[in-house]
N, C-alpha and C positions, 0 to 999 in steps of 0.2 A: 789767585784767590781761591780756586777750588782746592789746591794742595794744602793751603793754610787751613781751610775749613775742615778738611779731612783730618789733618794732623791734630788740631785742637779737639775734635770729637773723639779721636782715638785715645787721647790722653785721659779723657774722663770715661772711657770705656763704652761709648755709644755714639754712633754717627746718625743723627736724626735729620740731617740735611737731605732734601729731595732735589736732585739736579734736573732742571727742566731741559727737555730736548726738543728738537724741531718736530719730532713725531707727535709731541703733546699739543702742538699748536693747531688752532683752527685755520681755515682758509676762507678768504673773502675776495669776491670779485664785484666791483661796483662801476657805475657810470655816472657822470655828472653832466647835466644838460641845463645850463644857466640861461635865463632870458637875456636877450640882447636888444638894445634900443639905440636907434640913430637920433642924435641930439645936435643942437647948434654947436659949432666949433668956436672955441676961444671965448665963450661968453658964460655968464652966470646961469646956473640951473637951480630950480627949486626942487629939492629932493624930499619926498614925503614917504613915511612908512606906517601910516595909520592902518593900512591894509595888511601889514605883516603880522598875521595872527597865528601862523605856524612856521616853524623853522625847518631846516633841511632834514631834520629827523622826524618831521611831522609832529613835533611837540608843540603844545600851546605856547603862544608868546603874547605878552602884554605890551603892545607897541609903545605905550607911554612910560613903561617902567623897566623893561628888560634890556633895552639897547644901551650900551655904554660908550660905543665909539663907531664912527663911520670912517672907512679907509678907502681911498681911491688909489689903487696900485697901477703902475704903468710898466708894461713889458715891451721892449723894443723888437725882440727877435722871436716872439712866440705868437702864434695865431690863437683865436678863441678855442678851436678844437684841441690844439696842443695843450693849452692851459687846462682845459677841462680834463683831458686825459691824465695829466700830471697830478692834478688834484685827486682824481680817482685813484691813482696808483700811489699817492703820497710821495711823489718824487719831485714836486715843484721846489726848485732850489732858490734860495735867496739871491744867488748870483744872477738869476734870470731877471730879477727886478731892477729896473732902471731908475726908479724913484717912486715916492708915494706922498700923498697928502692925507691928513686926517682931521677929524672934527669930533672932539669929546662931546657927547650928547648930554645936555642938562636934563635932569629928571623932569618928566612931564611933557617934554617936547616931542612932537611927531613930524616936524618938518625942519629942514635946514637949507641953507644956500651954499652952493659950491664956492662962492667967493669967500665964505667964512672958513673953508678948509685951509690949513697951513702946513708948511714943512717944518715940523717940530717947533711950532710957535712963530715961524717966520712967514709973513705974507708973500704970496707969489703972484706972478702975472699970468692970468689964465690964458691970454693970447699965446703965450709961449709954452705953458705947461699942459694945456688941454686943447689940442688942435688936431685937425685932420692930418694924418701922416705922421703923427707924433708917437705912435705905438699902439698897443692894445691896452685898453683901460678896463680894469675890473673894480667894481664897487662892492665892498664887503660891509655888512652890518654885523657888529660883534657885541657879545654880551659883556666882555671885560673892558679893560681900560688900555690894553696894549694893541697897537695896530695889527690887524690880521689874525688875532687870536679869538677863540670862542665864537667862531663864525655861526651866525644864525641864518644868514641869507647872502646871496651874491648875485650880481648881474653885470653884464658888460654894457658899457656906455661907449658909443661910437660917434665921436665928433665929426660932423659933416658940414662942409660949407653950404651945401644946398638945403640943409635941414633948418626948420624953424621951430623945432620942439624944444621947449625950455622947462617942461615939467616932467619929473621922473617919479613914478609911483611904484614903490616896492610892495608887492603883494605876497600872498602865501608862498613859501619856499618848499612846500611839501613835495612838489613834483620834480625838484631839482636833482635828487639823488635816487638812483635805483641800484639794487644790490642783490647778491645771493651769498649765502653763508653755508659752509659745510662744517658741521660739528660731528657728523657720524664717522668721519674717517680718522679723527684724532685718537690718540691713545691717552686715556685719562691718567692723571697722577693719583697715587694712593697715599692717604694720610690717616693717622689714627684719630678716632673720634674724641678721645680724651688725652690730656697731657698738659704740660706747661710750656711747650715750645714746638713750633711747626716751622722750621726754616726751609725756605725755598731759594735756590741759587739759579740764576739765569745767565751766568757768565759763559756757558757753552753754546748758547743759541746762535745760529748763523743766519736764519731766514725769518722774516716777520710774516704775519698772517696774510699780507698782500703779495707775498712772493718776492719781496725785495730783501737786500742784505739787512740783517738785524743791526740797528744802531742803538747801543745802550745809552748814548748821550741824549736821545730823544725822550727817554723814559722819565716821568716825574711823579707818577702815582700808581699805587697798587690798589686793586679793588677785589674784595671777596664778597660774593653775593649768594644769598640762599633763596631757593625757590621750592617751597614744599609741594607744590602741585604741578611743577613743570618737568617734562622730560626733554630730550634733545630736540625733538621736532618743535616743541613749544618755544624753546629758546631760539631756534633758527627763525621761526615765524615772527617773534617779537624781539629780534636781536637789537634794534635801536632803542628798545624800551627796557633794557636790562636794569638800568638804574631806577626806573619808575616802578617796575613790576616786582622787585625783590621784596621778600618779607623781612630780610635782614641785609644790611650793607655795612661793610667795614672798609676803611681806607687807611693807607699809609704812604707817607712821602718817601719816595725812593730815588730822588734825584741824586745822580753821581754814585749810585749803589749797584752792586752786583748780586746782592742777596738781601733777604729780609726775613724776620720772624713774624709770622702771622699773629703771634700772641701780643704784638705791639700795635696791631691794627685797631682802630677805634671806630665806633658807630654811635648811633643815637643811644644805645643801651650801655655804652662804655666799651672797654677793650674786649677783644675776641677771646672767649674762654673755652671753646670747643665746638665740635660738629654734632648736629643731629644725625641720626642714622637713617632717617627717611627724607625723601626729597632730593634735590639736586643742588650742588654747589658749583659756582663758577669762579675761577681765579683769573684775573686779567691784569696785564701791565699796560699802562695807558700813557698817552701823550696829549697834554692839554693844549699844546701850541701847534699841533698838526692840523692842517685843513681838513683832512679826512677824519670823521668822528670815530671810525672803527679802532678798536684797541690794536696795539702792536702785537700783543700776545694774548691768547685766551685759551683756557683749557677747562676741562671738567674735573672735579675732584671725586674720586672713589673713596668712600669713608669706610675704614675698618673699625667695627664696633664690637 
């Protein structure tokens, strides 16, 4: 892909492609500490989320409107700390999952019953599927419609024969995620302020921001954000609010891609047409299906004007 991009650019006399490198990427270290509750084994539970007013990024949540799906995931060979660590590192593999039940949340509802959860529409026997010794069970509240995606909150449910607890209350998830971000050590990329094309190529990246092998297959969205009053320290402090705090945001679908032209990214004001010479720009490659909300790649843009 890189050779082809270089050859095409050479034919027209100008190579405008910027090749992203590992040195351009931010670094992220996070920990997940999800609540854990002992509940009755093999019986119905009432699960309510009217107290879920903040998600794992400490963003406001409307409990009656923002939840799209509840998922109960089961892991046979992982403990709670191991699951938390793998969510933190974004290394939790689907192969570790031994099964899941889900419940699409109707608009306006804030409570559900575990007996209404199904296996892709098929009813299950709770005495068999949710029991002490059956594995480690993780309850996820999601904003989308696909199980395990768009996670707003998560908690462990531990079925115990000795427990009489039948009510589960999901509260604020703001304390679930703790993290630190380093933007000072990265090397910014350089792009011209004006032009009709700003191509970036990430085919050579080998490590993501969490220190894991870079997996292009996980990428599905590019984000370009503009922050007229933010420097590096401000961005680090408000890292999970980058999409809320931006004065300008442009997005582009990059699924199954190795490169993209920022001129095709769109925002509320239309397509991206150029950089301001003041302020700070952030370029991020994101994964909407990953449990960890941190981007896979994020760098700062140095604007030549």
